N, C-alpha and C positions, 0 to 999 in steps of 0.2 A: 323244755317242759315235760318231756316224756321219759319214762324209765328205760334203762338199758334192756335189751332183750335177754332172755335167759342165758346165762353163761354155762351153767352146769346143773345137773339134777339136784333138786332140793329134797330134804327130809321133811315131809309134811306132817304137821301135828294134827290139824283138823279138829276144830271145836265147834259143834253145831249148837243151835238154840236148845237142844236137849240137855246140854251141859250147864245151862244157866243156873239151876239150883246149886250145883257144886261150886260154881263160881261165886254165887251169892254167899254161900257159906264161908268161903275163903275170905271174901271181902269183909264179912262180919268178924271173922277171926282176927284180921289185921286192923280192925277199927280201934280208935282210941277209947280209953275208958270213959264212962259217962261223966260229963262235967268237964272233961279236958278241953282246954282252949286250943283250937286248931285253926290256923289261917291257911286256907288252900292257896297254893302258888300257881298262877297260870303259866301257860307256855311262853308268854312274852316276858317273863322274868329272865334276866340275862343268863343265869346259870341253866335254866330249863331250855332256853332257846339254843344254847350251845349244844346241849344234849340232843335236841331235835335235829340240828344241822348234822351232827355226827351220824345219827341213825339213818337219815335220808341218804347221806353220802355212802353208807355201807351198801345200800341197795343200788344207788345210781353209779357208784364208782369203785365198789369193792374196797373201800378204805374208810377210816374214821377221820382222816385228815382233809376236811372239806376245804380248808383254806389253800390247799395245793391244787385245787381244781379250776381256778380261774382260767388257766391255760388250756384246759381240756377241750378238744374238738375232734369229732369224727362223724362220718355218716354210718349209722348202725343198721342201715337197710330196713328201716321201719316205715318208709314212705314219708318221712318228715324232713328230708334233707339233712343238713348238718345239725348235730346236737352238740351243745357246747356249754362250758362254764359251770358254775357252782350248783346250778339247779336244772341243767339240761335245757337251756334256751334253744329253740329250733328255728331254722331258717324257713321251714314250711308252715309254722304255726303262729306267726306274727310276733311272738314275744322277743325273738332275736332282733327283728326289725326295730321294735320299740326300744330295746336296749341300746342298739347302735345309734338310734336317733337321740336318745338321752345323752350318750357319750359325746355326740357332736355338739349338742347344746352346751355341755359343760367344757368341752375342749374342741373347738371348731376345726383345728388343723390336725386332728388325730389320724392315725394310720388306717383306721377302718372307715372313715367318712366317705372315701371314694367308692365304697361298695354299696352305699345306700340305694342308688338306682337299681342295681342288680337284686338287692334284697327285697325291694318293693316288687320287682318283676317275678321273683320265684316264690313269694309269699303265697301259701296255700298249695304248694307243690313240693316234689322231692328234687326239683331241678337244681343243678349247680351253675346254671348259665350265668356268666359274668362274674362268678366267684373264683373258679379255678383259673390258673393253678396256684395262686399265691395267697388265697384267703386264709387257709389254715395256718400258714406261717405268720401272716400278719396278725391274726388273732392271738397267737402265742406271744408275739411282740407286744401287742396292746395289753396283754394280761400282766405284764410287768409294771404297768402304769397304775399307781394307786388311785388315780381318778377313775379309770375303767373298773378297777376292783370295787370301788364304792358304788359305781353305777350298777354293777351286778348285785351287790348287797341290797341296794335300794329297790331295784326292780323285783328281786326275789320277795322282798317284804310287801311291796305294793300289790303285786299280782297274785302271790301265793300265800305267804305267811300271815299277813295281817287279816285278809278275808277269812282264813281258816280259824284263827284265834277268835275273831269277832263272832263268827257263826257258832263256834263252840261255846263261847260265853252266853250267847243268847239262847242256846239250847240247854244250858245248865250242866254241861259236862266239864270235867276237870282236865288237867293237863294231858292225860292219856287220850281222852276223847278229842281234845283240840289237836293233838298230834295225828290221830287217825284221820281227821278232816284235812290237815295239812298234807299228809302223804297222799291222800286221794286227789286233792287239787293239783299237786305236783304231777301226778301221773295222768290224770284224766281231764284236767282243765276245769275251770269254774263256770261251766255252761249249764244249760238246763235240759239237754237231750239225755237219752236213756243211759248212756255210759259215762256222762260227765258227773261232776260232784253233785249238781242239782238233781240229776236223774237217779243217782245212787241214793241220795237222801230221801227222795220221793218214794223209791222202792222200799226203803227201810220203814217209812211211815205206814206202809200197808201191814206191817208186822208188829210195830211197837210205837211208843211215844217217847220223846226225849224227856229228861227230867223237868224241863221248864214247862212241859204240858202235863205234868203229873206222873210221868213214867218212871220206871226203875232204870238207873244208869247202866247197870250190867246188861239188862235185857235190851235196852236201846242200842248199846254199843255192839252187842252180838248181832242184832238185826242190821246195823249199819255195816259191819264187817262182812256179814253174809251177802249183802247187796254189793259190796265192794268186790268181793271174790267173783260174784256173777259177772260184774262188768269187766273184770280183768280177763275172764275166760272167753269173752267175746272177741278177743284179738290175740292172735298167735304170739305176738311180741311180748305180751303181758301175761301169758297163760301160766307162768310159774308164779304161784301165789304165796311163796314162802315169806315175803316181806310182811304178809298178814299172818299166815299160819304159824310160823315159828318165831315171830316177834310180837306183834300187837296182841295176838290171841293169848300168848303166854303171859304177858303182863296183865291182861284183863282177867285171865283165870286165877292169877295170884292176887287179885284185888288191888293192884298197884295203880290206882286211879290218878295219883299225883306224879307218876313217872319218876319215882325216887330211885336213886342208885343204892346198891349196885344193880346194873342191868346186864343180862346175858341174853343173847339171841342168835339166830342163824338166818342168813339170807343166801340163797343159791348154794346151800350146803356149807358155807363158810361160817365160822363161829366168831362172835364179837363180844367184847366186854367193856363196860364203863364202870369203873370203881367208885 
């Protein structure tokens, strides 16, 4: 569930609420002509969802090839035990336990089922008790199984992607805003405390209103990203905010609310492109 710790120094762009007028001007500049029929495409559109998976993978795994991450597993020393899979399921934050339980439901004799007692015991901690020395090897073996791959896809959608898109739609934000919500839930979780998604959104509401409440989309997303950056800086492992500053802020500044390609961004100083 959690983001990888900072790998290298990032080049920070930094766009504050003071830049909203310029961003709004750019949004107007790229708006369609009056009377043009435009159907906004949400992030759950298959093509947009693929883009979202690639962007998150650039931050989580320094790659655009998210489908190669089913086998990923390591302890990144962030206090959450093992982090693994396409979205960073963690042994210390319950989502890895739920994933392996789902895998057992769909394939009872799988190679990871024997670790369920240990996963229940280490849930909420950074302990590897009962998992070492073979858990990482067995995870990589399980990752070759299409049943386990689909379990990862389904849990990613249930826990992270679908809630983010649903909340984005209810707030009246388009694909970019829905992605900002998704990336926040991936890193911070979908809770209500100060540094979770709910806490971030609550903090943003003290500065602006979402479009569904009559607010301006640019103003709202800047407020949300400001609150997101604040939350990231509360924890050393997340203190590099380039996945916001040199990615989401750039697209917002350019008025790319529909997250249309081509997209160019930087995370931890590395450059990425989707044509």
